[in-house]
C-alpha positions as CSV (number, residue, x, y, z in Angstrom):
1,X,33.6,-51.6,-36.9
2,X,33.0,-48.3,-38.6
3,X,29.5,-47.3,-39.6
4,X,29.1,-45.9,-43.0
5,X,26.6,-43.2,-43.7
6,X,24.0,-43.8,-46.2
7,X,22.3,-41.2,-48.4
8,X,18.9,-41.9,-47.0
9,X,19.8,-41.2,-43.3
10,X,19.5,-37.4,-43.6
11,X,16.0,-37.4,-45.2
12,X,14.0,-38.1,-42.0
13,X,15.9,-35.4,-40.2
14,X,15.2,-32.9,-43.0
15,X,11.5,-33.8,-43.0
16,X,11.3,-33.5,-39.2
17,X,13.0,-30.0,-39.4
18,X,10.6,-28.9,-42.1
19,X,7.5,-30.1,-40.1
20,X,8.8,-28.3,-37.0
21,X,9.4,-25.1,-39.0
22,X,5.8,-25.5,-40.5
23,X,4.3,-25.9,-37.0
24,X,6.2,-22.9,-35.7
25,X,5.2,-20.7,-38.6
26,X,1.5,-21.8,-38.2
27,X,1.6,-21.0,-34.5
28,X,3.1,-17.6,-35.2
29,X,0.5,-16.9,-37.8
30,X,-2.3,-17.8,-35.4
31,X,-0.9,-15.6,-32.7
32,X,-0.4,-12.7,-35.1
33,X,-4.0,-13.0,-36.2
34,X,-5.5,-13.4,-32.7
35,X,-3.2,-10.9,-30.9
36,X,-5.4,-7.8,-31.4
37,X,-8.4,-9.8,-30.0
38,X,-6.4,-11.0,-27.0
39,X,-5.2,-7.4,-26.3
40,X,-8.7,-6.1,-26.5
41,X,-10.2,-8.9,-24.4
42,X,-7.6,-8.6,-21.6
43,X,-7.6,-4.8,-21.9
44,X,-3.9,-4.8,-22.0
45,X,-3.6,-1.3,-23.3
46,X,-5.5,0.1,-20.3
47,X,-3.4,-1.9,-17.9
48,X,-0.2,-0.7,-19.5
49,X,-1.4,2.9,-19.3
50,X,-2.3,2.5,-15.6
51,X,1.1,0.9,-14.9
52,X,2.9,3.8,-16.6
53,X,0.9,6.3,-14.4
54,X,2.3,4.8,-11.2
55,X,0.5,3.9,-8.0
56,X,-2.9,5.4,-7.5
57,X,-3.4,7.0,-4.2
58,X,-7.1,6.5,-4.4
59,X,-9.6,8.7,-2.7
60,X,-8.4,11.5,-0.5
61,X,-10.2,11.7,2.9
62,X,-10.3,14.7,5.3
63,X,-9.7,13.6,8.9
64,X,-9.9,15.9,11.9
65,X,-7.1,16.0,14.5
66,X,-6.3,17.8,17.7
67,X,-3.5,20.3,17.7
68,X,-2.6,23.2,19.9
69,X,-2.1,26.9,19.2
70,X,1.0,28.7,20.3
71,X,-0.7,29.8,23.6
72,X,-1.7,26.2,24.4
73,X,-5.4,26.2,23.4
74,X,-6.8,23.1,21.8
75,X,-7.8,23.4,18.1
76,X,-9.1,21.0,15.4
77,X,-7.2,20.9,12.1
78,X,-8.4,18.9,9.1
79,X,-5.8,16.7,7.5
80,X,-6.3,15.3,4.0
81,X,-4.9,11.7,3.6
82,X,-5.0,9.1,0.8
83,X,-7.3,6.4,2.0
84,X,-5.5,3.4,0.4
85,X,-8.6,1.4,1.5
86,X,-7.8,1.9,5.2
87,X,-10.6,2.3,7.8
88,X,-11.2,5.5,9.8
89,X,-9.4,4.1,12.8
90,X,-6.1,3.8,10.9
91,X,-6.7,7.1,9.1
92,X,-7.3,8.9,12.4
93,X,-4.1,7.4,14.0
94,X,-2.1,8.5,10.9
95,X,-3.6,12.0,11.0
96,X,-2.5,12.3,14.7
97,X,1.1,11.6,13.8
98,X,1.4,14.1,10.9
99,X,3.5,17.2,11.9
100,X,1.2,20.1,12.8
101,X,0.4,22.7,10.2
102,X,1.4,26.3,10.1
103,X,0.6,28.1,13.3
104,X,-0.2,24.9,15.3
105,X,1.9,22.9,17.8
106,X,1.9,19.2,18.3
107,X,3.3,17.4,21.4
108,X,3.9,14.2,19.4
109,X,7.7,13.9,18.6
110,X,8.6,14.2,14.9
111,X,9.3,10.8,13.3
112,X,6.8,8.9,15.4
113,X,5.3,6.2,13.1
114,X,2.2,4.0,13.5
115,X,3.2,0.3,13.6
116,X,-0.3,-0.9,14.0
117,X,-3.7,-0.2,15.6
118,X,-6.7,-2.4,16.3
119,X,-10.0,-2.2,18.1
120,X,-12.1,-4.8,19.7
121,X,-15.2,-4.2,21.9
122,X,-14.3,-0.6,22.4
123,X,-10.7,-1.1,23.4
124,X,-8.1,0.3,21.1
125,X,-4.5,-0.9,21.0
126,X,-2.1,1.4,19.3
127,X,1.5,0.4,18.6
128,X,4.0,3.3,17.9
129,X,7.7,3.5,17.2
130,X,10.3,4.3,19.7
131,X,10.3,8.1,19.1
132,X,7.2,8.5,21.4
133,X,9.0,6.9,24.4
134,X,10.2,10.1,26.0
135,X,7.2,12.2,24.9
136,X,5.3,14.5,27.2
137,X,2.0,13.1,28.6
138,X,0.2,15.6,26.3
139,X,1.4,13.6,23.3
140,X,-0.6,10.6,24.4
141,X,-3.6,12.8,25.2
142,X,-3.4,14.4,21.8
143,X,-3.5,11.0,20.1
144,X,-6.4,9.9,22.3
145,X,-8.4,13.1,21.6
146,X,-7.7,12.9,17.9
147,X,-9.0,9.3,17.8
148,X,-12.1,10.4,19.8
149,X,-13.0,12.9,17.0
150,X,-13.6,10.0,14.6
151,X,-14.3,6.8,16.5
152,X,-16.0,5.8,19.7
153,X,-14.0,3.7,22.3
154,X,-13.9,2.8,25.9
155,X,-10.1,2.9,26.4
156,X,-6.8,3.2,24.5
157,X,-3.8,1.2,25.4
158,X,-0.5,2.4,24.0
159,X,2.4,0.2,23.0
160,X,5.9,1.0,21.9
161,X,7.5,-1.5,19.5
162,X,4.9,-4.1,20.6
163,X,5.5,-3.6,24.3
164,X,2.5,-2.4,26.4
165,X,3.3,0.8,28.4
166,X,1.5,2.0,31.5
């Protein structure tokens, strides 16, 4: 049995399509009218401008560190670091690992990175990358003395890639 199309079958579809188009047009008109208010309320222009500027380094902080002169004498050099919301313990550890400035010597091997540092009840645990493994004893002393310039502690325990060293 073959169904025959009647003339009246297309009318509901046309009405539904017209209603749908009317609803879409109304929603678009409402959005167009309210968009400036929404942009202002959400401060979208400010957020877009900040996004275009790139990451903000935040406040810069001067942190003292121990370095040595060419004849081996201990000296204090100030290092300026972006804070990124870090505490003085982390900033001091990062300052100790930065290569020494012009005219100074550091015993800490280049490329040594801070994996993590924490303090509890005066005991500091500092976790460093593998570059420090064969470093002179003076490198560890340099880190310890640099931290002592900014924080009080009882003892520092060094770790390399998460493993405690003696």
